[in-house]
C-alpha positions in Angstrom: 131.1 100.1 111.4 130.0 103.2 109.6 128.9 106.0 111.9 125.3 106.2 110.7 124.8 102.5 111.9 126.1 103.4 115.3 123.7 106.3 115.6 120.8 104.2 114.3 121.5 101.5 116.9 121.9 104.0 119.7 118.6 105.6 118.7 116.8 102.3 119.1 118.0 102.0 122.7 116.7 105.4 123.6 113.5 104.9 121.7 112.7 101.6 123.4 113.2 103.1 126.8 110.9 106.1 125.8 108.1 103.8 124.6 108.3 101.8 127.8 107.8 105.1 129.8 105.1 106.2 127.4 103.2 103.0 127.9 103.3 103.6 131.7 102.1 107.2 131.3 99.3 106.2 128.8 97.9 103.8 131.4 98.4 106.2 134.3 95.9 109.0 133.7 97.2 110.7 130.5 95.5 110.5 127.1 97.4 109.5 124.0 97.8 113.1 123.1 99.1 113.9 126.6 101.6 111.1 126.7 102.8 112.3 123.2 103.0 115.9 124.3 105.1 114.9 127.4 108.0 113.7 125.2 108.2 117.0 123.3 107.6 119.3 126.3 110.3 117.8 128.5 113.0 117.5 125.7 112.4 120.9 123.9 114.0 123.2 126.5 117.0 120.9 126.8 117.5 121.0 123.0 117.1 124.8 122.8 119.5 125.3 125.6 122.1 123.1 123.9 121.6 125.0 120.6 122.1 128.4 122.3 125.2 127.2 124.1 126.9 125.2 121.3 125.8 127.4 118.3 126.8 131.0 118.7 126.2 131.5 115.0 123.0 130.0 113.5 123.9 128.2 110.2 122.3 129.1 106.9 119.1 127.3 106.1 117.8 126.4 102.7 114.4 127.5 101.4 112.9 124.1 101.9 114.1 123.7 105.6 110.9 125.0 107.3 108.4 123.1 105.0 110.3 119.9 105.6 110.6 120.6 109.4 106.9 121.4 109.8 105.7 118.4 107.7 108.0 116.1 109.6 107.0 117.4 113.0 103.3 117.1 112.4 103.6 113.7 110.8 105.6 112.5 113.9 102.9 113.7 116.2 100.3 111.7 114.4 102.5 108.7 114.3 103.3 108.8 118.0 99.7 109.1 118.9 98.9 106.1 116.9 101.6 104.1 118.7 100.4 105.2 122.1 96.8 104.1 121.1 98.3 100.8 119.8 99.6 100.0 123.3 96.0 99.7 124.4 95.2 97.0 121.8 98.3 94.8 121.6 101.2 93.9 124.0 104.3 96.0 124.1 106.6 94.0 121.8 103.9 93.5 119.1 102.9 97.1 119.4 106.4 98.3 118.6 106.8 95.8 115.8 103.5 96.6 114.0 104.8 100.1 113.3 107.8 98.7 111.5 105.8 98.9 108.2 107.6 102.3 108.3 110.6 100.7 106.7 109.2 100.0 103.3 106.9 103.0 103.4 109.9 105.2 104.1 111.7 103.8 101.1 108.7 104.7 98.9 108.2 108.1 100.4 111.9 108.8 100.1 111.9 107.9 96.4 108.9 110.1 95.7 110.0 113.2 97.7 113.8 113.1 97.6 114.5 110.8 94.7 116.4 108.4 97.0 116.0 104.7 96.4 117.7 101.6 97.7 119.3 98.6 96.0 117.1 95.6 95.1 119.1 93.4 97.5 118.5 95.8 100.3 114.8 96.1 99.4 114.5 92.3 99.4 116.0 92.2 102.9 113.5 94.8 104.0 110.7 92.7 102.6 111.8 89.8 104.8 111.5 92.1 107.8 108.0 93.1 106.7 107.0 89.4 106.5 107.9 89.2 110.1 105.7 92.2 110.8 102.8 90.4 109.1 103.3 87.4 111.4 103.3 89.7 114.4 100.2 91.6 113.3 97.9 88.6 114.2 94.6 90.2 113.0 91.3 88.8 114.2 89.8 85.9 112.5 87.4 86.6 109.6 83.9 86.7 110.9 80.6 87.9 109.5 82.3 91.1 108.4 84.6 89.2 106.1 88.1 90.3 105.0 87.1 93.9 105.5 86.7 93.3 109.2 90.3 92.0 109.3 91.9 94.7 107.2 90.2 97.5 109.2 90.7 96.0 112.7 91.9 98.6 115.2 95.4 97.1 115.7 96.1 96.7 111.9 94.8 100.2 111.1 96.8 101.9 113.9 100.0 100.0 113.0 99.9 100.8 109.3 98.9 104.4 109.9 101.7 105.0 112.3 104.1 103.4 109.7 102.9 105.9 107.0 103.4 108.9 109.3 106.7 107.7 110.6 107.9 107.2 107.0 106.8 110.7 106.1 108.5 112.3 109.1 111.8 110.5 108.6 112.1 111.5 104.9 111.0 115.1 105.8 113.6 115.2 108.6 116.3 114.0 106.2 115.2 116.7 103.7 115.4 119.3 106.5 118.9 118.3 107.7 120.2 118.5 104.1 119.1 122.1 104.0 121.4 123.1 106.9 124.9 124.3 105.8 126.9 122.7 108.6 128.5 119.5 109.9 126.2 116.4 110.6 126.0 117.0 114.4 125.0 120.7 113.9 122.5 119.8 111.2 120.9 117.4 113.6 120.8 119.8 116.5 119.4 122.7 114.4 116.7 120.5 112.8 115.7 119.0 116.1 115.4 122.4 117.8 113.1 123.7 115.0 111.0 120.5 114.9 110.4 120.5 118.6 109.3 124.1 118.5 106.7 123.2 115.9 105.5 120.1 117.8 105.2 121.8 121.2 103.3 124.8 119.8 101.0 122.7 117.6 100.2 119.8 119.9 100.0 122.1 122.9 97.4 124.3 121.1 95.4 121.2 120.1 95.3 119.9 123.6 94.3 123.3 125.1 91.4 123.4 122.6 90.3 119.7 122.6 91.5 118.4 125.9 91.5 121.4 128.3 92.7 119.6 131.4 95.4 117.5 129.7 98.3 120.0 129.7 98.1 120.5 133.5 98.0 116.7 133.9 101.2 116.5 131.9 102.8 119.2 134.1 101.8 117.3 137.3 103.3 114.1 135.9 106.7 115.7 135.5 108.5 113.2 137.8 107.9 110.4 135.3 107.5 112.5 132.2 110.9 114.2 132.5 112.5 110.8 131.8 110.4 110.6 128.6 111.9 113.9 127.6 115.5 112.8 128.3 115.2 109.5 126.4 113.4 111.3 123.6 116.2 113.8 123.4 118.8 111.1 123.1 116.9 109.1 120.6 115.9 112.0 118.4 119.4 113.4 118.2 120.8 110.0 117.2 118.0 109.5 114.6 118.6 113.0 113.1 122.3 112.5 113.0 121.9 109.2 111.2 119.5 110.9 108.7 122.2 113.4 107.8 124.5 110.6 106.8 122.3 108.0 105.1 119.0 107.3 103.3 116.2 107.3 105.8 115.0 103.9 104.6 118.4 102.2 105.5 118.4 104.0 108.8 115.0 102.8 109.8 115.7 99.3 108.5 118.8 99.0 110.8 116.7 100.5 113.6 114.5 97.3 113.5 116.8 95.9 116.2 114.4 97.7 118.4 112.1 94.7 118.3 114.7 92.7 120.2 114.8 95.3 122.9 111.1 95.6 123.0 110.8 91.8 123.3 113.1 91.9 126.3 111.1 94.8 127.8 107.8 93.0 127.2 108.9 89.8 129.0 111.0 91.2 131.8 109.4 94.5 132.6 105.7 94.1 131.7 105.5 90.3 132.3 103.8 89.8 128.9 103.9 86.5 127.0 105.2 86.1 123.5 103.7 83.3 121.3 105.6 81.0 119.0 104.3 82.8 115.9 105.5 86.1 117.2 109.0 84.6 117.9 109.2 83.5 114.2 108.1 87.0 113.1 110.8 88.6 115.3 113.4 86.2 114.0 112.6 87.2 110.4 113.0 90.9 111.3 116.3 90.2 113.0 117.6 88.3 109.9 116.6 91.3 107.8 118.6 93.7 110.0 121.7 91.5 110.0 121.7 91.3 106.2 121.3 95.1 105.9 124.2 95.7 108.3 126.4 93.3 106.4 125.6 95.1 103.2 126.4 98.5 104.6 
């Protein structure tokens, strides 16, 4: 198995655990912005400490490093807020799966920004996964508002919006890592350290201005929030390392095994029920992932 597949799979384990913790926090007194800020605040210092200890000499950075890092960091903030809000409209497994529109969107964004495409066979496998996403979206029935009411329902809009922003962030992160003159692990660590600095400063300032009491609430929730930071650290490092080695579209496509983990979490931790239609959707996504791994 190629190393980028291992890192992508490991990232999904960390990410599923983080989203479980974020769901608990988002229903335990923190706003969507606060729950998102917690993941950055409690992982940033750990990343910076690791960078200082492991990197005595900072590697050379290309001209486009900071533009990519800033764009990716801001896009990820918006995407994560959408996912946290999504938890309030759908159950856990479906909420995670709705954002998987990021796979095809990442391919398109990568083609536009970095000029990186995928094979037609791989794209077809990704489409199968998206069909599963459509089954899982389960929009409300058409009423007096017509098709417009369906397309602009809260769950659909949040899921698609998070997918767009996650796609932008993934491609921007890959672009940033390619601007670091070092080995893959160092590229990932340097980029992650820079991105977290952008995210903590920007989202922290936003919360201080728009939600004045939220930052203290995040600080008081440290006993639970610190675990979000740890799982976020593990997931982000694995994602970033995978991005240094492979097209972001392939990485996210393989990362769709997350839906299996989210299904298990939904059933066994949150005691939520999955319908037959949702099982079919998850099966299609699983098939898509298996085909992509076999092609790698």
